[in-house]
C-alpha positions, -999 to 999 in steps of 0.1 A, spaced: 0 0 0 16 33 -11 13 66 8 -17 79 -14 -37 49 -3 -28 52 36 -40 89 34 -72 78 18 -79 51 41 -71 74 72 -95 102 56 -123 79 52 -156 89 71 -166 69 101 -189 39 94 -228 48 93 -233 20 117 -212 37 144 -240 58 160 -262 29 162 -236 9 177 -227 35 203 -266 38 212 -267 0 216 -237 0 238 -250 28 259 -285 10 263 -266 -23 272 -244 -4 299 -276 14 315 -301 -12 307 -318 -6 342 -329 29 334 -341 20 300 -362 -7 315 -380 21 335 -391 35 302 -411 4 291 -441 14 313 -449 46 302 -440 36 264 -465 6 267 -489 30 283 -489 53 254 -489 25 228 -519 9 242 -542 39 252 -530 66 229 -516 51 197 -534 19 196 -569 37 197 -560 54 165 -569 24 145 -606 31 154 -605 67 136 -614 52 104 -650 47 117 -653 85 111 -652 76 74 -675 47 78 -709 40 85 -699 19 116 -721 -10 124 -710 -27 158 -725 -60 144 -702 -59 114 -671 -45 132 -648 -17 119 -636 -38 89 -670 -49 78 -687 -15 80 -690 4 46 -670 35 38 -689 68 34 -661 92 31 -666 128 44 -704 123 48 -702 126 86 -680 157 85 -706 174 59 -734 166 82 -719 181 110 -709 213 91 -741 217 76 -761 212 108 -779 241 124 -760 236 158 -726 236 143 -717 273 149 -733 273 184 -711 242 195 -682 260 178 -687 292 195 -694 281 229 -664 259 228 -641 286 215 -654 314 237 -654 295 270 -617 284 262 -608 319 249 -620 336 280 -605 309 302 -571 316 286 -573 353 289 -587 354 325 -576 322 342 -543 315 328 -527 347 346 -541 340 379 -521 312 389 -490 334 380 -502 363 401 -509 338 430 -474 325 426 -457 359 427 -479 370 457 -468 338 478 -432 344 467 -433 380 480 -448 371 512 -420 375 540 -436 352 565 -431 315 560 -462 308 582 -487 331 559 -473 318 528 -478 281 537 -513 291 550 -522 308 517 -508 277 496 -529 253 517 -560 274 514 -557 276 475 -546 241 471 -576 225 489 -602 231 462 -583 212 436 -592 180 455 -628 185 458 -650 165 435 -665 181 406 -698 168 417 -694 183 450 -683 216 433 -715 218 412 -736 208 443 -721 239 463 -725 262 432 -762 250 431 -769 258 467 -752 291 467 -767 303 435 -802 288 441 -832 312 444 -833 307 479 -794 306 484 -771 330 502 -763 348 471 -801 358 462 -806 364 499 -778 390 499 -793 406 465 -828 408 481 -813 426 511 -799 451 488 -833 457 472 -828 439 439 -846 411 422 -833 376 427 -816 359 398 -819 322 386 -781 320 381 -780 283 372 -808 283 348 -794 315 329 -775 312 297 -762 347 302 -747 337 336 -734 301 327 -699 310 313 -691 336 340 -700 307 367 -681 280 349 -649 301 344 -648 316 378 -654 284 396 -627 269 377 -603 296 386 -613 292 421 -608 254 420 -576 252 401 -556 283 406 -537 270 437 -527 237 422 -517 252 388 -495 277 407 -472 250 420 -450 248 390 -446 288 389 -437 288 426 -411 259 420 -396 281 392 -394 312 414 -374 292 439 -350 285 415 -340 322 406 -308 333 421 -313 354 452 -283 375 444 -303 390 415 -330 404 440 -302 416 462 -284 434 432 -318 450 423 -323 461 457 -290 477 459 -299 496 428 -330 510 445 -356 489 427 -389 487 444 -406 455 450 -428 461 420 -396 467 398 -380 434 413 -411 416 403 -412 430 369 -374 428 359 -364 397 381 -393 374 389 -411 374 356 -383 372 336 -371 342 356 -402 323 350 -410 334 314 -398 300 299 -421 280 321 -450 304 313 -443 299 274 -442 260 277 -475 260 299 -491 284 274 -482 262 244 -496 231 262 -529 249 270 -535 261 237 -528 225 224 -557 216 245 -577 246 233 -608 226 221 -610 202 251 -629 215 278 -640 183 295 -677 175 295 -682 164 332 -686 197 348 -705 213 320 -727 183 318 -734 185 356 -743 223 353 -761 219 320 -800 222 317 -826 232 292 -827 267 302 -789 273 298 -782 250 268 -777 280 246 -743 289 262 -736 255 278 -739 231 249 -701 225 238 -685 199 214 -676 178 240 -710 174 258 -724 170 223 -701 140 215 -710 125 248 -748 127 246 -749 118 208 -721 93 205 -725 73 237 -761 78 248 -777 78 212 -751 54 199 -739 76 169 -705 64 169 -693 73 133 -707 108 136 -694 117 167 -659 101 158 -659 125 128 -667 154 153 -640 142 177 -614 140 149 -624 177 138 -620 190 173 -584 170 177 -572 185 142 -579 221 153 -558 214 186 -530 199 165 -530 229 143 -532 253 172 -503 236 190 -480 237 157 -487 272 150 -481 285 186 -449 264 189 -435 276 158 -444 313 167 -427 308 202 -396 292 187 -394 322 164 -399 348 189 -380 333 220 -356 306 228 -383 285 244 -407 259 227 -417 223 229 -393 212 200 
């Protein structure tokens, strides 16, 4: 072998199999850690990716007796039926408006609560405030709706106070105009303490020397919050905002269904409750599968757009 051949051999690129072999050696060396991944991977495969097989019934006239494979294809017929229905715009508007108002009003509340807890000098009072705001999260949704029904009933404490002020009592739970206000405000009360935990944890990771430096520069408490605390938790805020927008169309039907009645149906009828009542109770599986797929596609589109926007405008994104 001459010198030119030796030089060519030495300059040859590494084998394409080398990264794969390196990964296999790493897995073999720390196999115990990788074995721990089997449980979550199996859970996602069985309960998240496995059911995707059933999405094809959205394009079929599903008959439980014939099964998924035996049912006939109908294409986009169920989607067209939903888009042409008289209740399409009502369901879409109620779903979008509840989620939009929740995002604008409810999302900042845990951040403000975390900042308040972080600024309380007394450990005793900060722990007390945390415990008081955490407790509602562990109350059952059924109990929450029961409390709302008692408090807001025509003979309840709220209407008794209204009568004492010389005003006419209001049937809050039967009013379409009050439904969204009651639903969103009760969600804030129930979840703000629990959702603030991650912000409190992020605030605890901020270097205390930054606060000391700001104090030395004469910054007031508001200035320290604005220039030290908030920038320190911005990455967490962005990630949680992206995740919330990725679930924008998902409200959850349990609480709405418990609060729903014929008098407030104009404001309380959303996609999730319609899918439950029409698909599960009435057995229109293909039709509601198409509606659910439409709902999920909107969530996916919003998630991709918001994540891309966050990646372009900041250094924080999901991927």
